[in-house]
N, C-alpha and C positions, 0 to 999 in steps of 0.2 A: 286521806287515801289518794293515791295518784289516779288522775282521771284516765279512763279507758278511751282509746281512740279507735274508731270503727275501721274494720278491715273491708274497705270498699270493694276490693277485687273479689273476695270470697262471697260477700253478700249479693253483689250484682250477678255473679256467675250462678249462684244457687237460684236466684229469682228467674233468670233467663231460662235455665233448664226446666224449671217448674212451669213457667208461663211463656214457653217459646213462641207459640202462635200469637199470643197477645203482643209479644215483642215484635214479631214480623209485621203485624197489623199496624202497630204504632210507628215503628221506625222505618220500615220498608213496605209501605202499603201496596206499591205496584207489584212487587214479587208475591206478596201475600195473596193478591187477587188472582194470580195464575198458578198458585201452589196447590198441589193435591194433598190435602191434609190427611186423607184416608190412608195414605201410605206412610204416614208418620215422619219422624225425623231421626237421623242417626248422627250422634256426636262423635267426631273424630279428633278429639283433643290430644289423645296420646300420639296419634300419627303426626299431628301438627308439631308437637313438641319434638319428636324424633327428627323431623325435617329441618328444624331451625335451631335446635339446642346447641349444635356444634358452632354455630355462627354467633350466638349470644349466650355464652356460658355464664356470664355474670348477671344476666337479666332473668326476669321471671316470666317465662312464656306460658306458665300454667294458667294465667288469668285469661288467656285468649281462648276463643271458642271457634271451632270449625265444625259446621253442621252440613250434612248432606240431606237435601230434600228432593222431592220429585215434583215436576210441573204437571199441569193437567194434560199437556201434550205427550206425556210419558218420558220426557227427557230428565236427566239428573241435573241438579244445580248445587253448587257449593257456596255456602255463605260463611265468610270469614268475619267474625265479630270480635273486635278488639275493644277493651275497655281501658281508656287512658284516664287515670285518676290522679296524676301528678299535679301538685299545686302550681308548679311552674311548667310552662310549655318547654318541651325538649325537642329541638330541631332534629336531632338524630333519630327520633321516633319515626319521622316521615320516611327516612331511608330504610328503617326496620320494616315498615309496612310494605315497601317495595320488595324487599327481600322475601318477606312472607309470600307475596303474590307470585313472584317468578318461581319460587321453589315449589309452591303448590301447583302452579300451572305446569311446570316441567314434569311433576310427578303424575298429575291427573289428566292434564290436557282437556279440561272441561270448563264450562262457564263458572266464573267466580265473581261473587259480589262481596265487597268489603265494606264494613261499617265500623266507624269509630264513634264511641259515645264519650264525649269529653264532659266529665262531671265537675271539673274545676270551675272557678269563678273568673278566670282570666285566660282567655284563649285567643290567639291572633287570627286574623281573617284568612291567612293562607295555610290554614291547618288541614286542608282537604287534599293536598297533593304533594308528590315528591317530584322535583325537577332536577335534571342533570344535563349539563352541556359541556362539551369539550371538543375543540377543533372541528366544528361542523357536525358533530354527532350529538344528538339531544334526545332526551326521554322525558315525557311528562306522564306520571301515573296519578290519576285522580280517583278518589274514593268517596263514598257517602260519609257524611259526618252529622252528628247531632250534638249541639252545645247546650248544656243545661243552663248556662248563664244567659242564653238568648230566649229561653222558654218563657211564655207569657202565663202568669199565674191564673188569670181569668179563663184563658182557653183550656188550661189543664183542669181546672175545676169543672168545666163543662163536659170534658171528655170522660166517657164511661169505661175506657180501657184501663185495666189495672196498672199498666205501665205509666200512665199519666200521673197516677198517684205516687209511683216510685220516683219519677222525675221530680215531682213536687217535693218529695221528702229530701232529695238531694239538693234541690234549690233552697229549701228552708235551712238545711244544714249549713250551706255556704253563707246564708244571710244572717246567721246567728252565731258567728264564731266567738264574739265577745259578749254575748247577751244570753246567758243560760236561762233566765226567766222567760224571755221571749221564745227560746227554743222549747221550753216546757209547754208553752201555750200552743206552739205549732205542732208539737208531737201529739198533744191531746186532740187537736183539731184533725190531724191525719187519721187517728184511730176512729174518731167519730165519723169521718168521711167513709172509711172502709166499711163500717157497719151500715151506714145510710145507703150505700150503693145497692144493697140487696143482692150481692153476689153469692155464688155457691160457696159452701164451706171451704173447699180447697183454695179458691181465690182469696177469700178473707184470711185464711190461715197463712198463706204464703206472703201476702202483703203485710200482715201484722208482724210476722217474724222479721221481714225486711226493715220495717219502720223501727221496731224495737231495737234491733241490732245496729242499724245505721245511725239513727238519731239518738245518740247516747247523752244522758244527763248525769250530773253529779248524783251520788247515791241518795242524798237527802231529797232531791227532786224526784228521783225514780220512786222512792217510797211514797212521797206525796201523791204522785200520779197513780200509783197502785191503789192507794186508799180511796182516791176519788173515783177510779174506775169501778172498784168494788161497790161503792155506794150507788153509782149510776147504773151499773149493769148486772150486779149480782142479785138477781131476783129469783123467784120460785121456779122459773122455767129452767129445766135441766139442759135443754138444748142451748140456751144462751150461756149457761154456766160452762158447758163443755167447750164453747168457742172462745171463751175469754182466756188468753194466755197470761198467767200471773207473772209479775215482774221477777219474783224470786226464781222462777223456773228459767226465765231468760237470762238472769244474772248467772245462773249455773251454766247455761249454754255458753255465755260469753267467756266464763272461766275455762270451760272445756276448749273453746276456740283458741284462747291464749296459750293454754298448755300445748295444744296441737301445733300452734305456730312456733312455740319454743322448741318443741321436739323437731319440727321440720327444719328450723334454723340450725340446730345441732347436726342434723343429717347433711344439710348443705355444706356446713363447715367441714365435716368429715370428708365429703366428696371433694371439696376444694383442696384439702390437705393431701388426699390421695393423688389428685391431679398434679399438684405441685411436686410431690415426691417422684411421680412418674416422669415429669418433665426434667427434674434434676437428674434422674437416672439416665434419661435419654441424652442430656447434655454431656454427662460424664462419659457415656459410651461413645458419643460423637468425638469428644476430645481425644479419647484413646484411639479411635479410628484415624483421626487426623495425624496423630503422632506416628502411628504405624504406617500410614500412607507416605509420610515424609521419609521414613527409613527405607521403604520399598523403592521410592524414586531415587534415593541416593545410592542404594546398594544393588539394585537390579536394573535390567534393561526393559522392564515391563513398560508398556505404553500408559498414558494417563487414563485411557479408557479401561484398560485391564485393572489398574490400581483402583479406579473408582468403583468398578464392579466388585472387586474382592473386598474392599473396605466399606461397601454400601454407602458411598458418598456421592453427592452431586458432582458431575464432571467439572463444573465450573470451579468448585472448591479445589479439586486436584490440580487443575490448570494453574490456579493462583499459587498453590504450594510449589509447583515446579518453577514458576517465575521467581518465587522467593529464594529457592535453592540456587537458581542460576545467578541471581543478584549477589548472593553470599559469596559465590566463587569469583 
């Protein structure tokens, strides 16, 4: 059976939504210290998508998160969190981050903090900024970054924040690309750590789901792990039984996720087809308008401005058409 590959974007996004304040405490502690948690958080992902979808039609902007929080001084603050999970670093991503910033700033004109979490195992040092320079004009846009490849395992194990365990899961995933047996050992270790922390049920549940769906094993090792967990944890306590997510349930969830992704891809393909058809129709209409403009220039005394307005063409196009006609004669 073909091995399933984790959907990093979806799993990180779900975990951050469930454990947002833990995310802030771990990745942006200075903002967390001055945030007013009593006023909650508002996610503006749909608004973010609308702001940038026209610029990056071919990209997936739905993995990004835009959150609005309040500070203890009463002011609003916007937190742009982008999860970059590509195996290879993409320089164009830095420009994309800058576009995100100026579009949000232009729309909101409020304080904005951006964070990029690089979960890959190879990230360059200059991954925290976008730089532009041309003829004496320059821009440097710098943002917060966290690189999983730089995380220290010992420090993560000491940290009681659930996000430390999530980072450790991503780190173990990178470290075991070619060693499924070692990945099995690490996955079992992560599950034990989640229980040993003594967290509340919601923290344990969200972390266990993240670990199960991110750190994927071959089916034979998933079954082996399930049996081992049953032996270790499936005791008389109904409370413990309720908290143990069985692997077959998560396998079912993975299949549902794969079906959802398949359906989503079909919808994206349909949207692309519609956009292509629309662009073709626009090109055909423009060609027809160009031909009509040529005839009008040859057969009437209308000015280029008048022809451009009638045929809904850029005036530069009509000027070029007139030059072509003059050259022909």
